[in-house]
C-alpha positions as CSV (number, residue, x, y, z in Angstrom):
1,M,60.6,22.3,31.4
2,E,57.6,20.1,31.0
3,T,54.3,21.8,30.3
4,A,52.6,20.6,33.5
5,V,55.5,21.7,35.7
6,A,55.6,25.1,33.9
7,L,51.8,25.6,34.3
8,K,52.0,24.6,38.0
9,L,54.8,27.0,38.7
10,A,53.1,29.8,36.8
11,F,49.9,29.4,38.7
12,K,51.8,29.5,42.0
13,K,53.4,32.8,41.0
14,T,50.3,34.4,39.7
15,F,47.9,33.4,42.5
16,P,48.1,36.9,44.0
17,V,47.2,38.3,40.6
18,L,44.2,36.0,40.4
19,C,42.8,37.4,43.6
20,G,43.3,41.0,42.4
21,Y,42.2,40.5,38.8
22,L,38.9,38.7,39.7
23,F,37.7,41.5,42.0
24,M,39.1,44.4,39.9
25,G,37.7,42.8,36.7
26,M,34.3,42.4,38.3
27,A,34.3,46.1,39.1
28,F,34.9,46.8,35.5
29,G,32.2,44.4,34.4
30,I,29.7,46.0,36.8
31,L,30.5,49.5,35.5
32,L,30.2,48.3,31.9
33,N,26.8,46.8,32.7
34,E,25.6,50.0,34.4
35,A,26.6,51.8,31.2
36,G,24.2,49.6,29.2
37,Y,26.6,46.9,27.7
38,G,26.2,43.2,28.2
39,F,28.6,40.4,29.1
40,L,29.7,39.8,25.6
41,W,31.1,43.3,25.5
42,A,32.9,42.7,28.7
43,F,34.3,39.4,27.4
44,F,35.6,40.8,24.1
45,I,36.9,44.1,25.5
46,S,38.9,42.3,28.2
47,L,40.1,39.7,25.6
48,F,41.3,42.2,23.0
49,A,41.9,45.5,24.8
50,Y,43.2,43.9,28.0
51,S,44.2,47.1,29.7
52,G,42.9,47.5,33.3
53,S,43.0,51.2,33.8
54,M,42.3,52.1,30.2
55,Q,39.3,49.8,30.2
56,F,37.7,51.9,33.0
57,V,38.3,55.0,30.9
58,L,36.8,53.1,27.9
59,V,33.5,52.9,29.8
60,E,33.4,56.7,29.9
61,F,34.2,56.7,26.2
62,L,31.4,54.4,25.4
63,I,29.0,56.8,27.1
64,S,30.4,60.1,25.9
65,F,31.7,59.1,22.4
66,P,34.8,61.3,22.1
67,S,36.7,61.8,18.9
68,L,39.2,59.2,17.6
69,V,42.0,61.6,18.2
70,T,41.0,62.2,21.8
71,A,40.6,58.4,22.4
72,A,44.0,57.6,20.8
73,L,45.9,60.3,22.7
74,T,44.3,59.3,26.0
75,T,45.1,55.6,25.4
76,L,48.7,56.5,24.6
77,L,49.1,58.6,27.8
78,V,47.4,56.0,30.0
79,N,49.5,53.1,28.7
80,A,52.8,54.9,28.0
81,R,54.4,53.1,31.0
82,H,54.2,49.8,29.1
83,I,56.9,51.1,26.8
84,F,59.4,51.0,29.7
85,Y,58.1,47.6,30.8
86,G,58.8,46.1,27.4
87,L,62.4,47.3,27.2
88,N,63.4,44.9,30.0
89,F,62.0,41.8,28.3
90,T,62.6,42.4,24.6
91,G,65.4,40.0,24.4
92,I,63.7,37.3,26.4
93,F,60.4,37.5,24.6
94,R,62.0,37.6,21.2
95,R,63.7,34.3,21.6
96,M,60.2,32.7,22.4
97,G,59.4,32.7,18.7
98,K,55.7,32.6,17.8
99,A,54.8,33.6,21.3
100,Y,56.7,36.9,21.0
101,P,53.7,39.1,19.8
102,Y,51.4,37.7,22.5
103,M,54.0,38.2,25.3
104,I,54.3,41.9,24.3
105,F,50.5,42.3,24.1
106,S,49.9,40.6,27.5
107,L,52.5,42.5,29.5
108,T,50.4,44.3,32.0
109,D,51.5,46.0,35.2
110,E,51.0,42.9,37.3
111,T,52.4,40.5,34.8
112,Y,55.5,42.6,34.5
113,S,55.9,42.6,38.3
114,V,55.5,38.8,38.4
115,N,58.1,38.3,35.7
116,C,60.5,40.7,37.5
117,A,60.0,38.9,40.8
118,M,61.2,35.6,39.3
119,L,64.5,34.4,40.5
120,A,67.6,35.2,38.5
121,A,67.9,31.5,37.6
122,E,64.5,31.6,35.9
123,K,65.9,34.0,33.3
124,D,67.2,30.8,31.7
125,E,65.6,29.8,28.4
126,K,64.1,26.7,30.0
127,Y,61.7,28.9,32.0
128,D,60.3,30.6,28.9
129,K,57.3,28.2,28.9
130,C,56.6,29.3,32.5
131,R,56.7,32.9,31.4
132,F,54.2,32.3,28.7
133,F,51.8,30.6,31.2
134,V,52.3,33.6,33.6
135,N,51.0,35.9,30.9
136,L,48.3,33.6,29.7
137,L,46.9,32.9,33.2
138,D,46.8,36.6,34.1
139,H,45.0,37.3,30.9
140,C,42.5,34.5,31.7
141,Y,42.0,35.8,35.2
142,W,41.2,39.3,33.9
143,V,38.8,38.0,31.2
144,T,37.0,35.8,33.7
145,G,36.7,38.6,36.2
146,C,35.3,41.2,33.7
147,T,32.8,38.8,32.2
148,A,31.6,37.5,35.6
149,G,31.3,41.1,36.9
150,C,29.0,42.0,34.0
151,L,26.9,38.9,34.5
152,I,26.6,39.7,38.3
153,G,25.7,43.2,37.5
154,E,22.8,42.0,35.3
155,L,21.5,39.4,37.8
156,L,22.3,40.7,41.3
157,P,22.5,44.2,42.8
158,F,25.8,44.4,44.8
159,D,27.6,47.3,46.4
160,F,31.2,47.0,45.3
161,T,32.4,50.2,46.9
162,G,36.1,50.0,47.7
163,V,36.8,47.0,45.5
164,E,39.4,49.0,43.6
165,F,41.7,48.7,46.7
166,A,42.3,45.0,45.7
167,M,44.8,46.2,43.1
168,T,46.6,48.4,45.6
169,A,46.9,45.4,48.0
170,L,48.2,43.3,45.1
171,F,50.9,45.7,44.2
172,V,52.0,46.0,47.9
173,T,52.2,42.2,48.1
174,I,54.4,42.0,44.9
175,V,56.7,44.8,46.0
176,V,57.2,43.2,49.4
177,E,58.1,39.9,47.7
178,Q,60.6,41.7,45.4
179,W,62.1,43.5,48.4
180,L,62.6,40.3,50.4
181,N,64.1,38.4,47.4
182,G,66.1,41.2,45.8
183,K,69.9,41.2,46.2
184,T,69.8,45.0,46.3
185,H,67.1,47.5,47.3
186,F,68.5,50.4,45.1
187,P,65.8,50.1,42.4
188,A,63.0,50.2,44.9
189,V,64.5,53.1,46.9
190,T,65.2,55.0,43.6
191,A,61.6,54.4,42.4
192,V,60.1,55.7,45.6
193,A,62.3,58.7,45.8
194,V,61.8,59.7,42.2
195,S,58.1,59.1,42.3
196,L,57.7,61.3,45.4
197,I,59.7,64.1,43.7
198,C,57.7,63.9,40.5
199,L,54.4,63.8,42.5
200,A,55.3,67.0,44.2
201,L,56.4,68.7,40.9
202,F,53.7,67.5,38.5
203,G,50.8,66.5,40.7
204,A,48.9,63.2,41.0
205,D,47.4,63.3,37.4
206,A,50.7,63.8,35.5
207,F,53.6,62.4,37.6
208,L,53.6,58.8,36.3
209,L,55.2,59.3,32.9
210,P,58.1,61.6,34.0
211,A,58.7,59.4,37.0
212,L,59.0,56.3,34.7
213,I,61.4,58.2,32.4
214,L,63.7,59.3,35.3
215,I,63.6,56.0,37.0
216,S,64.5,54.1,33.8
217,A,67.3,56.6,33.1
218,A,68.7,56.3,36.6
219,L,68.6,52.5,36.6
220,T,70.1,52.3,33.1
221,A,73.0,54.6,34.1
222,V,73.7,52.5,37.2
223,S,73.5,49.3,35.3
224,G,75.9,50.6,32.7
225,V,78.4,51.6,35.4
226,E,78.2,48.2,37.1
227,K,78.7,46.4,33.7
228,R,81.8,48.5,33.0
229,K,83.2,47.6,36.5
230,E,82.5,43.9,35.9
231,K,84.4,44.1,32.5
232,K,87.3,45.9,34.1
233,S,87.5,43.4,37.0
234,G,87.2,40.5,34.5
235,S,90.0,41.8,32.4
236,K,92.2,42.3,35.4
237,E,91.6,38.7,36.5
238,D,92.5,37.5,33.0
239,T,95.8,39.5,33.1
240,C,96.7,38.0,36.5
241,G,95.9,34.5,35.2
242,E,98.4,35.0,32.4
């Protein structure tokens, strides 16, 4: 796939993320500015940390200065879900060569959702360049939003109450697209059911990690059963052919 075509396709797929990242990034930049840090801090934090929810926690860390152990454990817990995201794309990203480390680093919630929403045909190797641009564009959107927010916070007093809902709206849009384009709705139904059960059992502050573990286990088990069925049906067809 030519670079220009891949970039155009990636921009089309990431446009909803652009809308969400600009506003959510601006919210982070404004908070960072209110904590006493300038736009260069916003630029480099979003460039190298690049973790939406954790960056908001980081603002509190820059004010309260917790111990390194506390900071490390908090970061691990907040971002533990990315472990499960990466498992689905390890093979695809590994074949991308030098881009492999960056693809892992830049796999955020929204970038993962966009990659998952791609059509089955786009799992082909020729779409790897498009996947790279998806990750790169999302990263650029976030850096731009964070830096712009900090600059706006320095120059103009705005009330951005409620801006955090932009990310909720973004996730709803992505989920609806996946639902409409998906061949089966089992993963979505499983995710909702397991999440609600874990929410009731563990509460809003602690349900995410156990929910991800259970969802991953359930989908892995179902996938294994389906693959075994496909192998059996394939072997039967070969036998009949003989």
